C-alpha positions as CSV (number, residue, x, y, z in Angstrom):
1,X,0.0,0.0,0.0
2,X,1.3,3.4,-1.0
3,X,1.3,6.1,1.7
4,X,-0.3,9.4,0.7
5,X,3.0,11.3,1.1
6,X,4.8,9.0,-1.2
7,X,2.1,9.4,-3.9
8,X,2.4,13.2,-3.5
9,X,6.1,13.1,-3.7
10,X,6.1,11.2,-7.0
11,X,3.5,13.7,-8.4
12,X,5.7,16.6,-7.3
13,X,8.7,15.1,-8.9
14,X,6.9,14.8,-12.3
15,X,5.7,18.4,-12.0
16,X,8.9,20.0,-10.9
17,X,10.2,22.5,-13.4
18,X,13.9,22.3,-14.3
19,X,15.4,25.7,-14.7
20,X,18.5,26.1,-16.8
21,X,20.8,29.0,-16.1
22,X,22.8,30.6,-18.9
23,X,25.5,33.2,-19.1
24,X,24.0,34.8,-22.2
25,X,22.9,38.4,-22.3
26,X,19.3,39.0,-21.1
27,X,18.5,41.6,-23.7
28,X,18.0,45.3,-23.7
29,X,17.9,46.7,-20.1
30,X,16.4,50.0,-19.1
31,X,17.6,51.7,-15.9
32,X,14.8,53.4,-14.0
33,X,15.0,56.2,-11.5
34,X,14.6,55.4,-7.8
35,X,10.9,55.9,-7.1
36,X,11.0,54.9,-3.4
37,X,10.6,57.7,-0.8
38,X,13.5,58.4,1.5
39,X,13.6,56.2,4.7
40,X,12.3,59.1,7.0
41,X,9.1,59.2,4.9
42,X,8.5,55.4,5.3
43,X,6.6,55.8,8.5
44,X,4.3,53.4,10.1
45,X,0.6,54.4,9.8
46,X,-1.2,55.3,13.0
47,X,-2.9,52.4,14.7
48,X,-6.6,52.3,13.8
49,X,-9.2,52.6,16.5
50,X,-12.5,50.6,16.1
51,X,-15.6,52.6,16.7
52,X,-19.4,52.1,16.2
53,X,-21.1,54.7,14.0
54,X,-24.7,54.9,12.7
55,X,-25.1,56.2,9.1
56,X,-28.0,56.7,6.8
57,X,-28.8,53.7,4.5
58,X,-28.4,56.0,1.5
59,X,-24.9,56.9,2.5
60,X,-24.0,53.2,3.0
61,X,-25.5,52.3,-0.4
62,X,-23.5,55.1,-2.0
63,X,-20.2,53.8,-0.6
64,X,-21.1,50.1,-1.3
65,X,-21.8,51.0,-5.0
66,X,-18.5,52.8,-5.4
67,X,-16.7,50.0,-3.5
68,X,-18.1,47.4,-5.8
69,X,-16.9,49.2,-8.9
70,X,-13.5,49.8,-7.4
71,X,-13.2,46.3,-5.9
72,X,-12.4,47.5,-2.4
73,X,-14.3,47.2,0.9
74,X,-16.7,50.1,1.5
75,X,-15.4,50.6,5.0
76,X,-12.0,51.5,3.4
77,X,-13.6,54.2,1.3
78,X,-15.4,55.7,4.4
79,X,-12.1,55.6,6.4
80,X,-10.2,57.3,3.5
81,X,-12.9,60.0,3.3
82,X,-12.8,60.7,7.0
83,X,-8.9,60.7,7.1
84,X,-8.7,63.2,4.2
85,X,-11.3,65.4,5.7
86,X,-9.5,65.4,9.1
87,X,-6.1,66.1,7.4
88,X,-7.5,69.0,5.5
89,X,-8.9,70.8,8.5
90,X,-6.1,70.2,10.9
């Protein structure tokens, strides 16, 4: 009787891709400018605080509709809106 692990091992051996390395040129290379921000700008985001809030159904429907089109959670859209609003008026 064959043990499951042995059967899986044989399957993996068949499926394993063999990579060949070569010392040939890789083709035309384009050097791009460094697009990362400097280390001092790579700050950790503030820790989020969970709250309970009651909103109108129309508002929730609005955010859910946009979220569905953008493929993001609607809560993320509401959070971004509030964060931008708060940053603007600080």
